[in-house]
C-alpha positions in Angstrom: -10.5 -1.3 -7.8 -11.5 -2.9 -11.1 -13.3 -0.5 -13.3 -11.8 2.6 -11.8 -9.6 5.1 -13.6 -6.3 3.7 -14.5 -3.4 4.5 -12.1 -0.8 6.4 -14.0 2.6 7.0 -12.3 3.3 10.0 -14.6 0.3 11.8 -13.0 0.3 10.4 -9.5 4.0 10.2 -8.7 5.6 13.2 -10.3 7.8 13.9 -7.3 9.7 10.6 -7.8 9.5 10.2 -11.6 9.3 13.6 -13.1 11.7 15.9 -11.3 13.0 19.2 -12.8 16.5 19.8 -14.1 17.8 21.0 -10.8 18.7 18.7 -7.9 16.1 18.1 -5.1 15.9 15.9 -2.0 13.2 13.2 -2.1 12.4 10.3 0.3 11.7 7.1 -1.5 9.7 4.5 0.5 9.9 0.7 0.0 8.6 -0.6 -3.2 8.5 -4.0 -4.9 10.6 -4.5 -8.1 11.3 -7.1 -10.7 15.1 -7.2 -10.6 17.8 -8.7 -12.8 21.5 -8.5 -12.0 24.2 -8.2 -14.7 27.5 -6.7 -15.6 29.3 -5.2 -18.6 28.6 -2.6 -21.2 24.9 -1.6 -21.4 25.2 -1.4 -25.1 25.8 -5.2 -25.2 23.2 -7.7 -26.3 22.9 -9.1 -22.7 21.5 -5.8 -21.4 18.9 -5.5 -24.2 17.9 -9.1 -23.6 17.4 -8.4 -19.9 15.2 -5.5 -20.7 13.0 -7.7 -22.9 12.6 -10.3 -20.2 11.7 -7.8 -17.5 9.1 -6.2 -19.6 7.7 -9.6 -20.6 7.0 -10.3 -16.9 5.8 -6.8 -16.1 3.2 -7.0 -18.9 2.3 -10.6 -18.0 1.2 -9.2 -14.6 -0.5 -6.1 -16.1 -2.6 -8.3 -18.5 -3.5 -11.1 -16.1 -7.2 -10.2 -16.0 -7.4 -10.9 -19.8 -6.4 -14.4 -18.9 -9.1 -14.7 -16.3 -6.6 -14.1 -13.4 -7.4 -11.2 -11.1 -5.0 -11.1 -8.2 -6.4 -9.8 -4.8 -6.1 -6.0 -4.8 -5.5 -5.8 -8.6 -6.2 -2.4 -10.2 -5.7 -0.9 -13.7 -2.3 0.8 -14.0 0.4 1.9 -16.4 3.5 -0.2 -16.3 6.4 1.6 -14.6 9.5 2.6 -16.5 12.8 0.7 -16.6 15.3 1.6 -13.9 18.8 0.4 -13.1 21.4 0.8 -10.3 25.0 1.2 -11.5 28.3 0.7 -9.8 31.9 -0.5 -10.3 33.0 -3.9 -8.8 33.3 -3.9 -5.0 36.8 -2.8 -4.0 37.5 -0.8 -7.1 39.3 2.2 -5.8 38.3 4.6 -8.5 34.5 4.0 -8.5 34.4 6.1 -11.7 31.9 4.7 -14.1 34.0 5.2 -17.2 35.1 1.6 -18.1 31.7 0.3 -19.2 33.0 -3.3 -19.5 33.5 -3.3 -15.7 30.1 -1.9 -14.8 27.8 -3.8 -12.4 24.1 -3.2 -12.6 20.7 -4.3 -11.4 17.9 -3.5 -13.9 14.4 -3.1 -12.4 10.8 -2.4 -13.1 8.7 -1.3 -10.1 5.5 -3.3 -9.3 2.2 -2.4 -7.6 1.8 -3.5 -4.0 -0.6 -6.3 -5.0 2.3 -8.2 -6.7 3.1 -11.0 -4.2 5.5 -13.9 -4.7 2.5 -16.0 -6.0 1.6 -13.4 -8.6 5.2 -13.2 -9.6 5.4 -17.0 -10.1 2.3 -16.9 -12.2 3.8 -14.1 -14.3 6.9 -16.2 -14.9 4.8 -19.1 -16.2 2.9 -16.8 -18.5 6.0 -15.1 -19.8 7.7 -18.5 -20.4 4.8 -19.5 -22.6 5.7 -16.8 -25.1 9.5 -16.8 -24.7 11.2 -19.5 -22.5 14.4 -17.4 -22.1 16.9 -18.7 -19.6 17.1 -15.2 -18.1 13.6 -15.7 -16.7 15.0 -17.9 -13.9 17.4 -15.1 -12.9 14.7 -12.5 -12.3 13.6 -11.9 -8.7 10.9 -10.0 -6.9 12.6 -7.7 -4.3 11.6 -5.0 -1.9 13.9 -1.9 -2.0 13.8 1.1 0.3 16.0 3.9 -0.9 15.1 6.4 1.8 16.6 9.9 1.5 18.0 10.7 -1.9 19.1 13.5 -4.2 17.8 13.4 -7.7 17.3 15.4 -10.9 16.3 15.1 -14.5 19.2 14.7 -16.9 18.4 15.6 -20.5 20.9 14.4 -23.1 23.2 11.6 -23.9 24.0 9.0 -21.2 27.7 9.9 -21.8 27.0 13.4 -20.6 25.6 12.4 -17.2 28.8 13.6 -15.4 27.6 17.1 -16.0 24.4 16.5 -14.0 26.2 14.6 -11.3 28.5 17.6 -10.8 25.3 19.7 -10.2 24.1 17.1 -7.7 27.4 17.1 -5.9 27.4 20.9 -5.6 23.9 20.8 -4.3 24.8 18.2 -1.6 27.8 20.4 -0.6 25.6 23.4 -0.2 22.9 21.5 1.7 25.3 19.6 4.0 24.4 16.2 2.6 26.8 13.3 2.2 26.4 10.6 -0.4 26.2 7.2 1.3 26.9 4.9 -1.6 29.1 4.8 -4.7 26.2 3.3 -6.7 23.4 5.4 -8.3 20.0 4.8 -9.9 18.9 5.8 -13.3 15.2 5.9 -14.4 14.7 5.8 -18.1 11.9 8.1 -19.3 12.8 7.8 -23.0 13.3 5.0 -25.4 16.8 5.4 -26.9 15.5 3.5 -30.0 13.1 6.3 -30.7 14.6 9.4 -29.2 17.7 11.3 -30.3 20.6 11.1 -27.8 20.5 14.9 -27.0 16.8 14.6 -26.1 16.9 11.5 -23.9 15.3 12.0 -20.4 16.8 10.2 -17.5 16.2 10.6 -13.7 19.5 10.4 -11.8 19.3 9.5 -8.1 21.6 8.5 -5.3 21.3 8.0 -1.5 22.3 10.7 0.9 22.2 11.6 4.6 22.3 14.9 6.4 
């Protein structure tokens, strides 16, 4: 597909990545992701360092043809946005995500289907040439199938997300849907370094069953 129009997720996958501000049901098929596990306050340095490492690998894959490496099935595309799943420690009775120091997360960046374990290993080598961070060894390539989910767009501060989750819970109650996990996924459409807190756009999503 080299030479064809660049694949842009904002245009081609609006249902999954650009929902409205009201809850909807979506079915998310299996996709490959770069993934890095962590814990603690997302405002801490560790979280920011993890983001940097994930993007270094993501762009190493995206730019491989400039190094003369063209993986089978490669096509031009826009790098997907940062995502993260969030939960409290297993066995925590409250499961309320208020104590940020106790949070558990897996940060992710989705990858095109041509990204195999071999392509991933090559990307790690390329990324290590620029920044041999110890975090590189902790990143994995995983396949995740979320299946049936409820999601919506949250606009505003991350601290105000409970307002949107309340709308999602009411929606599930009305539709006869049950949440199947205490964890949830966030997809970050805005860069908090460049966008004011009240204008941040974040997709909130969690798994459900009817």
